[in-house]
C-alpha positions in Angstrom: -0.2 -0.1 0.0 1.3 3.5 -0.9 2.6 5.6 1.9 0.4 8.5 3.4 1.7 11.9 3.0 3.1 13.2 6.1 6.2 14.8 7.6 8.6 12.2 6.2 7.4 12.3 2.7 7.6 16.2 3.1 11.0 16.2 4.2 12.0 13.8 1.6 10.4 15.7 -1.2 12.2 18.9 0.1 15.6 17.3 0.2 15.0 15.9 -3.4 14.1 19.5 -4.4 17.5 20.8 -2.9 19.3 18.1 -4.9 17.6 18.8 -8.1 18.7 22.6 -7.5 22.1 22.3 -5.8 23.7 19.7 -7.9 23.4 21.1 -11.5 24.3 24.4 -9.6 27.7 23.1 -8.4 28.3 21.2 -11.6 27.5 23.7 -14.2 30.8 25.9 -13.7 32.7 22.7 -14.6 30.4 21.0 -17.4 27.0 22.1 -18.5 26.2 18.8 -19.9 27.0 17.2 -16.7 24.8 19.7 -14.8 21.9 18.5 -16.9 22.7 15.1 -16.9 22.7 14.9 -13.0 19.0 16.3 -13.2 18.0 13.6 -15.5 19.4 11.1 -13.3 18.2 12.7 -9.9 14.7 13.0 -11.4 14.5 10.0 -13.8 15.8 7.4 -12.0 13.2 7.4 -8.9 10.6 8.1 -11.6 11.4 4.9 -13.6 12.3 2.5 -10.7 10.1 2.0 -7.7 9.0 -0.7 -5.4 5.5 -2.1 -5.6 3.4 -1.2 -2.7 5.4 1.8 -2.1 3.9 4.0 -5.0 0.6 4.0 -6.9 2.5 3.8 -10.4 5.2 1.5 -10.9 7.2 1.6 -14.2 9.9 -0.5 -13.7 9.3 -2.6 -10.2 12.6 -2.9 -8.1 13.1 -4.4 -4.5 12.9 -1.9 -1.7 16.8 -1.9 -1.3 16.9 0.0 -4.6 14.5 2.5 -3.5 16.2 3.2 -0.3 19.5 3.4 -2.4 17.9 6.0 -4.7 16.7 8.2 -1.5 20.2 8.0 -0.5 21.5 9.2 -3.5 19.1 12.0 -3.4 20.2 13.0 0.3 24.1 12.6 -0.7 23.5 14.8 -3.6 21.7 17.4 -1.8 24.3 17.8 1.1 27.3 17.4 -1.1 26.1 19.7 -3.6 24.8 22.3 -1.1 28.2 22.4 0.3 30.1 23.0 -3.0 27.5 25.5 -4.4 26.3 27.7 -1.6 27.3 29.5 1.7 28.1 27.1 4.5 25.1 28.4 6.5 22.8 27.2 4.2 24.7 23.9 3.7 24.4 23.4 7.3 20.4 23.6 7.2 20.7 21.2 4.2 22.6 18.8 6.1 20.1 19.2 9.0 17.1 18.6 6.5 18.9 15.6 5.0 19.5 14.1 8.8 15.8 14.7 9.8 14.8 13.1 6.4 17.0 10.1 7.4 15.3 9.7 10.7 11.7 10.1 9.4 12.4 7.9 6.7 13.6 4.8 8.8 10.1 3.4 9.2 9.6 3.3 5.4 13.0 1.8 5.1 12.3 -1.1 7.2 9.0 -1.6 5.7 10.7 -1.6 2.0 13.2 -4.1 3.5 10.5 -6.7 4.3 
């Protein structure tokens, strides 16, 4: 059964948005094509691959561990890219957001691993 929207999904979505913005921002000065590719990967992979029962619409079914790894990819991208692209104060806030996301994701991750 797909999860109900709550604080965990709100934090996860906010962190994903940060990753989608910060990653190309951090990469663009080095490579615009890589910046564009990062957005395609960060948005495309979780859209394409999902665990049955976790989302209503599944394009390519994958085990729960893959969904967890995709969330972790977003979290790492958000944190690392924010430190590379933005002021330290903003990066600290993003890091705290990512930590809060992990805490709120733990029940979902336990369910996905079953």
